[in-house]
C-alpha positions in Angstrom: -6.1 46.5 -22.4 -5.6 43.0 -23.8 -7.7 41.5 -26.6 -10.6 39.6 -25.1 -10.8 37.2 -28.1 -13.0 36.9 -31.1 -16.2 38.8 -31.4 -18.2 35.7 -32.6 -18.6 32.2 -31.3 -18.7 29.2 -33.7 -20.8 26.3 -32.6 -22.0 23.1 -34.3 -25.3 23.4 -36.2 -28.0 21.5 -34.3 -29.0 19.5 -37.4 -26.5 17.0 -38.6 -26.5 14.3 -41.3 -28.0 11.7 -39.0 -31.3 13.5 -39.0 -34.2 13.0 -41.5 -33.3 16.3 -43.1 -30.9 14.7 -45.6 -31.0 11.9 -48.1 -29.0 8.9 -47.2 -28.4 5.4 -48.5 -31.2 3.1 -47.3 -30.0 -0.1 -49.1 -28.0 -1.5 -51.9 -28.0 -4.7 -54.0 -24.9 -5.2 -56.1 -24.7 -7.7 -59.0 -28.5 -8.0 -59.7 -29.0 -10.5 -62.4 -30.8 -8.8 -65.3 -31.2 -12.0 -67.2 -33.4 -13.7 -64.7 -37.0 -12.9 -63.8 -37.4 -12.6 -60.1 -36.8 -10.6 -56.9 -33.4 -9.7 -55.4 -33.5 -8.5 -51.8 -32.2 -5.0 -50.8 -31.7 -5.1 -47.0 -32.6 -1.7 -45.4 -29.5 -0.4 -43.5 -30.0 0.9 -39.9 -33.5 2.4 -40.3 -36.8 1.4 -38.8 -39.0 4.0 -40.5 -38.0 5.6 -43.8 -39.3 7.3 -47.0 -37.7 6.0 -50.2 -36.9 8.9 -52.6 -34.4 7.8 -55.2 -33.4 4.6 -57.0 -30.0 4.7 -58.7 -28.9 2.0 -61.1 -25.3 1.8 -62.3 -22.6 -0.6 -63.4 -24.7 -2.6 -65.8 -22.3 -5.0 -67.6 -21.3 -8.5 -68.3 -18.0 -9.3 -66.5 -16.8 -5.7 -67.3 -18.0 -5.7 -70.9 -21.0 -3.8 -72.4 -24.2 -5.9 -72.5 -26.9 -5.6 -75.2 -30.4 -6.2 -73.8 -32.6 -7.8 -76.4 -36.0 -8.1 -74.8 -38.3 -5.9 -72.7 -36.6 -5.7 -69.4 -38.2 -3.8 -66.5 -36.4 -3.2 -63.2 -38.3 -1.8 -60.2 -38.2 -1.5 -56.4 -41.0 -3.2 -54.5 -41.9 -3.9 -50.9 -42.7 -7.6 -51.4 -41.4 -10.5 -53.4 -44.8 -12.1 -53.9 -47.0 -11.8 -57.1 -46.9 -8.6 -59.2 -46.4 -5.8 -56.7 -46.5 -2.1 -57.4 -43.2 -0.4 -57.8 -42.1 2.5 -55.5 -40.4 4.1 -58.4 -41.1 4.3 -62.1 -39.6 1.1 -63.6 -36.5 1.3 -65.7 -37.2 0.1 -69.3 -35.0 -1.7 -71.7 -34.0 1.5 -73.4 -32.9 3.1 -70.1 -31.0 0.0 -69.0 -29.4 -0.4 -72.5 -28.2 3.1 -72.3 -26.6 2.3 -68.9 -24.8 -0.7 -70.4 -23.3 1.2 -73.3 -22.4 4.5 -71.6 -19.1 4.7 -69.6 -20.1 4.6 -66.0 -23.7 5.1 -66.9 -26.1 5.9 -64.1 -29.9 6.1 -64.1 -31.7 8.0 -61.4 -35.5 7.5 -60.8 -37.4 9.5 -58.2 -40.2 8.0 -56.1 -43.8 8.1 -57.2 -45.8 11.0 -55.7 -47.8 8.7 -53.4 -44.9 6.7 -51.9 -45.6 6.3 -48.1 -43.1 6.0 -45.3 -42.2 2.3 -44.8 -41.0 0.1 -42.0 -40.2 -3.2 -43.7 -36.5 -4.2 -43.3 -36.2 -5.5 -46.9 -37.0 -3.9 -50.3 -36.8 -5.9 -53.5 -35.4 -5.3 -57.0 -38.0 -6.8 -59.3 -36.9 -7.9 -62.8 -40.1 -8.6 -64.7 -38.5 -9.9 -67.9 -35.2 -11.5 -68.6 -32.7 -9.2 -70.4 -32.0 -11.7 -73.2 -28.2 -11.3 -72.5 -26.1 -12.1 -69.5 -25.6 -9.0 -67.4 -25.7 -7.6 -63.9 -26.3 -4.2 -62.4 -26.0 -2.4 -59.0 -29.1 -0.9 -57.5 -29.0 1.8 -54.7 -32.0 3.1 -52.8 -31.8 6.5 -51.1 -34.3 8.2 -48.8 -35.1 10.0 -45.6 -34.6 8.1 -42.3 -37.2 8.8 -39.6 -35.9 6.4 -37.0 
């Protein structure tokens, strides 16, 4: 009698990385000016309903050189660019951003506030509430669950 083949069958798992069961990049803003008070848009990528979970800040530098921040800099993610909006994540302080600037490939990760709701707006904003006191930029990534 010939061998009928393997005793098990392998099939693809029904949940893949396009489902809301995995974190994915929702938006990114590169080269955010840390020495200017204001809002920088973060376009939401390919999602109509999402739950932001993580803010990652990296690559804080001045044309490739370390940058020393001299004043109280706060960096946050908000849903509007008007007034003084509440942040979706705990704001990064001068100490945290300064550590990013001096550490090789420094990265800071903030998780969302406990009461962050699912959102549908197509733009989030990086909110710099005080100028850094030194020329410098940083890259801000927002990760979350996509319910689209």
